[in-house]
MARLUM-797135 format. One line per 2 residues: number of its first residue (from 0); their letters; for each residue x, y, z of C-alpha. Coordinates in steps of 0.001 Angstrom, whole numbers, padded with zeros to 6 digits. Example, Ala and Ser with C-alpha at 12.3 -4.5 7.8 and 13.67 -1.06 7.14 Angstrom:
0 = AS = 012300/-004500/007800 | 013670/-001060/007140
% end
This chain:
0 = MS = 000000/000000/000000 | 001145/003490/-000645
2 = AG = 001889/005686/002332 | -000173/008618/000983
4 = VD = -003519/006773/000714 | -005877/007046/003710
6 = QH = -007521/003694/004424 | -010502/005282/006203
8 = TE = -012557/007324/003774 | -014755/010136/005015
10 = RT = -018447/009359/004725 | -021013/011998/003964
12 = LG = -023748/013034/006362 | -026331/011354/004131
14 = QL = -024423/008083/004227 | -024142/008268/008011
16 = VA = -027866/008943/008379 | -028699/006105/005969
18 = TA = -026460/003726/007917 | -027960/004807/011247
20 = TA = -031487/004391/009867 | -030693/000932/008520
22 = DL = -029095/-000088/011824 | -032094/001203/013799
24 = HA = -034459/-000644/011458 | -032466/-003866/011923
26 = LV = -032421/-003374/015701 | -036200/-002926/015886
28 = HD = -036733/-005879/013544 | -034494/-008084/015707
30 = EI = -036298/-006964/018893 | -039636/-007955/017369
32 = AL = -038246/-011305/016200 | -036909/-011999/019700
34 = AK = -040262/-011137/021284 | -042069/-013431/018827
36 = AE = -039726/-016322/019574 | -040149/-015976/023340
38 = MR = -043921/-015555/023100 | -044302/-018574/020799
40 = RD = -042811/-020800/023494 | -045033/-019341/026216
42 = VK = -048183/-019539/024107 | -047665/-023297/023816
44 = KA = -047466/-023599/027604 | -050579/-021444/028000
46 = GI = -052448/-023588/025473 | -051649/-026774/027363
48 = GG = -052652/-025199/030674 | -055846/-023728/029223
50 = GS = -056788/-027039/027654 | -056289/-028725/031019
52 = FI = -058615/-026185/032648 | -061267/-026902/030010
54 = VA = -061013/-030663/030571 | -061183/-030211/034347
56 = GA = -064230/-027963/034009 | -066020/-030423/031740
58 = LA = -065379/-033274/034177 | -066516/-031230/037184
60 = LF = -069687/-029878/035530 | -070951/-032862/033638
62 = GI = -069279/-035643/035603 | -069718/-038015/032699
64 = PV = -073289/-038998/033656 | -073404/-042417/032067
66 = LS = -070169/-043551/033692 | -071294/-042096/036992
68 = FA = -074558/-043995/036954 | -072831/-047216/035931
70 = AA = -070267/-046882/038720 | -072911/-046021/041331
72 = YG = -075095/-048957/040400 | -072029/-051201/040321
74 = LH = -071175/-050205/043915 | -074812/-050769/044842
76 = AL = -074604/-054276/043371 | -071638/-054938/045679
78 = GL = -073877/-054332/048679 | -073589/-050579/049420
80 = AL = -076680/-048467/049781 | -077588/-046586/046591
82 = GW = -077108/-043154/048194 | -073592/-044005/049402
84 = SF = -072755/-045427/045981 | -073631/-042142/044242
86 = LI = -071724/-040136/046869 | -068579/-042221/046363
88 = VF = -068782/-041772/042574 | -069223/-038011/042979
90 = GA = -066176/-037881/045273 | -064067/-039763/042730
92 = HF = -065046/-037314/039983 | -064321/-034367/042238
94 = VL = -060836/-035691/043096 | -060090/-036299/039395
96 = AA = -061233/-032782/038466 | -059075/-031300/041256
98 = AI = -056016/-033235/040048 | -056453/-032097/036437
100 = GA = -057053/-028524/037620 | -053832/-028627/039661
102 = FG = -051962/-029938/036617 | -053312/-027074/034486
104 = YA = -052425/-024527/037150 | -048866/-025856/037342
106 = RV = -048474/-025578/033546 | -049789/-022006/033452
108 = KR = -047575/-021020/036395 | -044466/-022008/034376
110 = IN = -045074/-019259/031821 | -042270/-016691/032021
112 = KP = -042215/-013109/030890 | -039997/-012401/027850
114 = EK = -036924/-011464/029897 | -034474/-011252/026998
116 = TI = -036738/-008857/025120 | -037251/-006665/028187
118 = AS = -033510/-006550/028910 | -032688/-005759/025296
120 = AR = -035312/-003004/025133 | -033976/-001466/028366
122 = QT = -030449/-001568/026976 | -031618/000143/023800
124 = ME = -033363/002843/025839 | -030185/003414/027859
126 = VF = -028197/003866/024653 | -030661/006381/023236
128 = SG = -031315/008261/026494 | -028201/010426/026144
130 = VR = -028587/011189/022437 | -029826/014519/021110
132 = PG = -031402/015102/017713 | -028685/015184/015114
134 = GR = -026701/012433/016818 | -024804/014657/019265
136 = TT = -024636/013552/022875 | -024777/015964/025775
138 = QS = -022347/015787/028650 | -024712/017294/031220
140 = GR = -027807/015514/029940 | -029476/018856/029116
142 = KP = -030926/019785/025785 | -029409/022891/024209
144 = TD = -032879/024489/024120 | -033622/024019/027849
146 = GV = -032699/027593/028713 | -034467/029176/025733
148 = AR = -037736/030966/026448 | -040491/030000/024036
150 = ST = -043786/031602/023368 | -046870/029447/023499
152 = S = -049523/029824/020838
% end
């Protein structure tokens, strides 16, 4: 290389603005992609938990009447009184519904907030908090127009 050639060429203001705009666009696009990826995982967990709640509710409300009657009459055939037979069948359905409800609650409780997205967004805000329009940063954190009196219309 020749000694007189500068390896770093000066870029114009338009090129710098175009680069900054493209970088900001890519940053926002990546933030959205990260949020989608984290939410996709959590939506699956919520779907499983919600489905479990629906199954538990259907079992508790309807109690599968035909099976309930068959079980109650089966216990009655074994020698229990009919009333006690129906009470035992109801208790079994209630315990099953409680177990499925607890399973659904445990699945929904595992859903996490999108921590990576939140941390990345906070980091981005910290980077842009000290930037003034035009790309110049302030040392004191004040805007150059803070001391200027303005008329209100």
